[in-house]
C-alpha positions as CSV (number, residue, x, y, z in Angstrom):
1,M,49.9,59.5,50.4
2,P,53.7,58.2,50.2
3,V,55.3,56.9,53.3
4,R,57.6,60.0,54.0
5,M,60.4,60.2,57.1
6,S,60.0,62.6,59.8
7,E,62.1,63.9,62.7
8,S,59.5,62.8,64.9
9,S,60.9,58.6,63.1
10,H,64.3,58.8,65.1
11,G,62.9,59.5,68.3
12,S,61.4,56.3,70.6
13,R,58.5,56.2,69.3
14,G,59.9,55.6,65.5
15,K,62.5,53.4,67.1
16,G,59.6,51.2,68.9
17,V,57.8,51.4,65.0
18,G,61.2,50.3,63.6
19,L,61.6,47.3,65.6
20,G,57.7,46.1,65.6
21,L,58.5,46.3,61.6
22,A,61.7,44.8,61.7
23,L,60.2,41.8,64.0
24,A,57.2,41.7,61.1
25,S,59.1,41.5,58.4
26,A,61.8,38.5,59.8
27,L,58.4,36.7,60.6
28,A,57.2,36.8,56.8
29,F,60.9,36.7,55.6
30,G,61.2,33.2,57.7
31,G,58.3,32.1,55.8
32,S,59.0,32.1,52.4
33,G,61.8,28.6,52.1
34,V,59.3,26.6,53.6
35,A,56.5,27.5,51.4
36,A,59.0,27.1,48.0
37,K,60.4,24.1,48.8
38,P,57.4,22.1,48.6
39,L,56.7,23.7,44.8
40,I,60.4,23.3,43.9
41,E,60.2,19.6,44.9
42,A,56.8,19.0,43.2
43,G,58.6,20.1,39.8
44,L,59.3,23.5,39.3
45,D,62.9,24.7,39.0
46,P,64.0,27.2,41.6
47,L,64.4,29.9,39.3
48,H,60.8,29.6,38.4
49,V,59.5,30.0,41.5
50,V,61.4,32.5,42.0
51,W,60.3,34.3,39.0
52,L,56.6,33.6,40.5
53,R,57.6,35.3,43.7
54,V,58.7,38.4,42.1
55,A,56.4,38.9,38.9
56,G,53.7,38.3,41.5
57,A,54.6,41.2,43.9
58,A,55.7,43.4,40.9
59,V,52.0,43.3,40.0
60,V,50.8,43.8,43.4
61,M,52.8,46.8,44.0
62,L,52.4,48.4,40.5
63,P,49.8,50.8,41.4
64,L,52.5,52.2,43.7
65,A,54.6,52.3,41.0
66,V,52.4,54.2,38.9
67,R,51.9,56.8,41.9
68,N,55.6,57.1,41.7
69,R,56.4,57.7,38.3
70,A,59.2,60.2,38.8
71,L,60.9,58.1,40.6
72,P,62.8,56.1,38.2
73,R,64.1,59.5,36.6
74,Q,65.4,60.4,39.7
75,R,66.8,57.6,41.6
76,P,67.9,55.2,38.5
77,A,71.0,53.3,40.1
78,L,68.6,52.8,43.6
79,L,66.0,51.3,41.5
80,A,68.2,49.7,39.4
81,G,70.4,48.1,42.1
82,F,67.7,47.4,44.3
83,G,66.2,44.9,41.9
84,L,69.1,43.4,40.7
85,L,70.5,43.1,44.5
86,A,67.8,43.1,47.0
87,V,65.2,41.1,44.9
88,A,66.8,39.3,42.2
89,G,70.1,38.5,43.5
90,V,69.0,37.5,47.6
91,Q,65.8,35.6,45.9
92,A,67.4,33.7,42.8
93,C,70.4,32.5,44.9
94,Y,68.3,31.6,48.2
95,F,66.1,29.4,46.3
96,A,68.7,27.9,44.6
97,A,70.6,26.9,47.6
98,I,67.4,25.5,49.4
99,S,67.0,23.2,46.0
100,R,70.1,21.4,47.2
101,I,70.9,21.8,50.9
102,P,68.3,22.6,53.9
103,V,65.9,25.7,54.7
104,G,68.2,26.2,57.9
105,V,72.1,26.2,56.9
106,A,70.6,28.0,53.5
107,L,69.4,30.7,55.8
108,L,72.5,30.5,58.7
109,V,74.5,30.6,55.6
110,E,72.7,33.9,54.4
111,Y,72.4,35.7,57.7
112,L,76.3,36.1,57.5
113,A,75.1,39.3,55.6
114,P,74.9,41.0,59.1
115,A,78.9,40.6,59.7
116,L,79.1,41.6,56.1
117,V,77.8,44.8,56.9
118,L,80.5,45.5,59.4
119,G,83.2,45.0,56.4
120,W,81.3,47.5,54.7
121,V,81.2,49.9,57.5
122,R,84.9,49.4,57.8
123,F,86.2,49.3,54.2
124,V,83.6,51.1,52.2
125,Q,82.3,53.9,54.8
126,R,85.7,54.2,56.3
127,R,84.1,54.2,59.5
128,P,86.3,52.1,62.3
129,V,85.1,49.2,64.1
130,T,85.8,48.2,68.1
131,R,86.8,44.5,68.6
132,A,84.0,43.7,70.1
133,A,82.6,44.1,66.3
134,A,85.5,41.9,65.2
135,L,85.0,39.3,67.6
136,G,81.3,38.9,66.8
137,V,82.3,38.2,62.9
138,V,84.7,35.0,64.2
139,L,81.6,34.2,66.2
140,A,79.8,34.3,62.8
141,V,82.3,32.5,61.0
142,G,83.4,29.7,63.7
143,G,79.3,29.1,64.5
144,L,79.2,28.8,60.1
145,V,82.1,25.8,60.4
146,C,79.8,23.8,62.8
147,V,76.7,24.6,60.5
148,V,78.3,22.8,57.8
149,E,80.2,20.3,59.8
150,V,83.6,20.7,57.8
151,W,84.8,18.3,60.0
152,S,82.8,15.4,58.6
153,G,84.4,16.5,55.1
154,L,81.6,19.4,54.2
155,G,78.9,17.0,54.5
156,F,76.7,19.1,52.4
157,D,76.4,20.2,49.0
158,A,79.4,22.7,47.7
159,L,77.5,24.6,45.4
160,G,74.3,25.1,47.5
161,L,76.7,26.5,50.1
162,L,78.3,28.7,47.7
163,L,74.4,30.0,46.4
164,A,73.7,30.7,49.8
165,L,76.8,32.4,50.4
166,C,76.1,34.3,47.2
167,A,72.5,35.2,49.1
168,A,74.4,36.9,51.8
169,C,76.7,39.1,49.7
170,C,73.4,40.7,47.6
171,Q,71.5,40.7,51.2
172,V,74.0,43.3,52.5
173,G,72.8,45.4,49.1
174,Y,69.4,44.8,50.7
175,F,70.5,46.6,53.8
176,V,72.4,49.0,52.4
177,L,70.7,50.7,49.6
178,S,67.1,50.3,51.9
179,D,68.7,53.1,54.1
180,Q,69.6,55.5,50.6
181,G,67.8,58.3,51.5
182,S,66.6,58.1,54.7
183,E,68.5,60.8,55.8
184,A,67.1,63.4,53.3
185,G,63.9,64.4,55.8
186,A,60.6,64.9,52.8
187,E,63.0,64.9,50.0
188,A,63.6,61.4,50.4
189,P,62.9,58.8,48.3
190,D,59.5,56.9,48.9
191,P,60.2,53.7,50.5
192,L,57.1,52.1,48.5
193,G,58.2,53.3,45.4
194,V,61.3,52.3,45.4
195,I,60.5,48.8,46.6
196,A,57.6,48.5,43.7
197,Y,59.8,49.4,40.7
198,G,62.9,47.4,42.4
199,L,60.3,44.5,41.8
200,I,59.7,44.9,38.6
201,V,63.1,45.8,37.5
202,G,64.1,42.5,39.3
203,A,60.8,40.8,37.6
204,L,62.2,41.4,34.2
205,V,65.7,40.1,35.1
206,L,64.1,37.4,36.2
207,T,62.1,37.2,32.8
208,A,65.5,37.2,30.7
209,V,67.0,34.1,33.2
210,A,64.5,31.7,34.1
211,R,62.7,31.9,30.6
212,P,59.1,31.4,32.5
213,W,57.7,30.3,29.0
214,T,59.3,26.9,29.5
215,M,58.0,26.2,33.0
216,D,55.6,23.1,34.2
217,W,52.4,24.9,34.6
218,S,50.4,22.0,35.6
219,V,52.3,22.4,39.0
220,L,50.1,25.1,40.3
221,S,46.9,23.4,39.9
222,G,48.1,20.5,41.9
223,T,49.6,19.6,45.4
224,A,52.4,19.7,47.1
225,R,53.8,17.7,50.0
226,M,55.0,19.5,53.1
227,N,56.3,16.4,55.7
228,G,54.0,14.4,54.0
229,D,50.4,16.2,53.9
230,A,49.0,17.4,50.9
231,V,49.1,21.5,50.4
232,P,47.3,23.0,47.5
233,A,50.2,24.6,45.5
234,V,48.0,27.9,44.6
235,A,48.1,28.2,48.2
236,L,51.9,28.2,48.7
237,L,52.5,30.1,46.1
238,A,49.8,33.0,47.5
239,W,51.5,33.2,50.5
240,I,54.6,33.0,48.7
241,V,54.0,36.7,46.9
242,L,51.6,38.5,49.2
243,V,53.2,37.8,53.0
244,A,56.6,36.4,52.3
245,T,58.0,39.2,49.6
246,V,55.1,42.3,49.6
247,V,54.4,42.8,53.2
248,A,57.8,41.5,53.9
249,Y,59.8,43.7,51.7
250,V,57.3,46.7,52.7
251,T,57.9,46.2,56.3
252,G,61.6,45.3,56.0
253,V,62.7,48.3,54.2
254,L,60.3,51.0,56.4
255,S,62.2,49.5,59.6
256,V,65.5,50.3,58.1
257,R,64.8,53.6,56.9
258,R,63.4,54.0,60.7
259,L,66.2,52.4,62.1
260,S,69.6,51.6,60.4
261,P,71.1,49.1,58.3
262,Q,73.1,47.6,61.5
263,V,70.1,47.5,63.9
264,A,68.0,46.6,61.5
265,G,69.8,43.5,60.1
266,V,70.3,42.6,63.8
267,V,66.7,41.9,64.3
268,A,66.9,40.7,60.9
269,C,68.8,37.7,62.5
270,L,65.6,36.2,63.2
271,E,64.5,35.1,60.2
272,A,67.2,32.3,60.3
273,V,65.6,30.6,63.5
274,I,62.1,31.3,62.2
275,A,62.9,29.6,59.1
276,T,64.8,26.6,61.2
277,V,61.9,26.1,63.6
278,L,59.4,26.2,60.4
279,A,61.6,23.9,58.1
280,W,62.1,21.6,61.3
281,V,58.2,21.6,62.3
282,L,56.9,21.9,58.7
283,L,59.5,20.1,57.2
284,G,60.7,17.8,59.0
285,E,64.2,19.3,58.4
286,H,66.4,17.8,61.8
287,L,69.6,19.8,62.5
288,S,71.8,17.8,64.4
289,A,73.2,19.0,68.0
290,P,76.4,21.0,66.5
291,Q,74.4,22.7,63.7
292,V,72.2,23.9,66.2
293,V,74.7,25.1,68.8
294,G,76.8,26.9,65.5
295,G,73.6,28.6,64.4
296,L,73.4,29.7,67.7
297,V,76.7,30.8,67.0
298,V,76.4,32.6,63.7
299,L,73.4,34.5,65.8
300,V,75.1,35.9,68.8
301,G,78.4,36.6,66.9
302,A,76.0,38.4,64.2
303,F,74.3,40.5,66.7
304,I,77.8,41.5,68.2
305,A,79.1,42.7,65.2
306,Q,76.4,44.9,64.7
307,S,75.5,45.9,67.9
308,S,79.1,47.3,68.4
309,T,79.1,49.2,65.1
310,P,79.3,53.1,65.5
311,A,76.1,54.1,64.9
312,K,75.5,55.6,61.4
313,G,76.7,59.6,61.7
314,A,77.8,59.2,64.5
315,A,81.1,61.0,65.4
316,E,84.0,58.4,66.0
317,P,86.1,58.0,68.6
318,V,89.9,60.1,68.6
319,S,92.5,61.0,71.0
320,S,91.9,63.6,73.0
321,G,94.4,66.3,71.9
322,P,93.4,69.8,70.9
323,A,94.4,69.4,67.6
324,E,92.6,65.5,67.3
325,S,89.7,67.3,69.1
326,E,89.2,70.5,66.6
327,L,89.4,67.6,63.9
328,A,86.5,65.6,65.0
329,V,84.6,68.7,65.2
330,R,84.9,69.7,62.0
331,E,84.3,66.2,60.7
332,T,80.8,66.5,62.7
333,V,79.8,69.3,61.5
334,V,80.7,68.2,57.9
């Protein structure tokens, strides 16, 4: 049966399930870079790895697309946006970034996204933000300065950092689009159908960009080196497709539907920690003390920014005068 959101999902039980799903998504997404980088170093182009990831996941989710075949007619813009930004954009920019800079650094830059969501709330949704939220953004940017070690003359590849920042911008689209229709109750689009068609759209776009027919397919029949150890390339690909894509997207979108883009973004920050630790243990990518401290500051800043953002649908604080109070009541009703 399609997954539908009911009013009970907004209760404490629904929020608990949502937090569990968000944590599972962070764990699943966190292992993608660690599994993909050995394939890239073995000879696959980053775009080819992205295409394999998205196309493989699209095939797995194809039965759900067939079940929701009316969805492209009902929500074409949502599916196109999700495929272009939340699937193709995020994955292509991130994988291209980790081919030039360490996995941990790429993830920490990408996870400026929760702070960027705050910009969406303030300038697009026209909702005021608190001083604490603004402080969180400042902390996140300051932590990023430490991560990239600006004082040493930008120690990392500038293009790699730019690609990671592009991934952050696309991830804002992932959080915002995942929340579309969450207030429509039984009329909300099936989130699994949105994921399935988003993967299909992303696969089609990436096919035109990556040109998989030029890929060195022989790499998949061999092994890749993970911190000196030989690992079957096909096993790494299976992990990327099934766990780091299918499981990650399903649990991530369902968590946003039960929580909100802001709250889900906070929990998703754990992905950066998970990926950095895995890259440290499995790939031998060690970060300096200032980078570790900077990464923690980025995550703390993102947490403060998102936890201080007004909840979706909440009435905004206004003056206590009669006219302002009446206006607030009218806006709440609307």
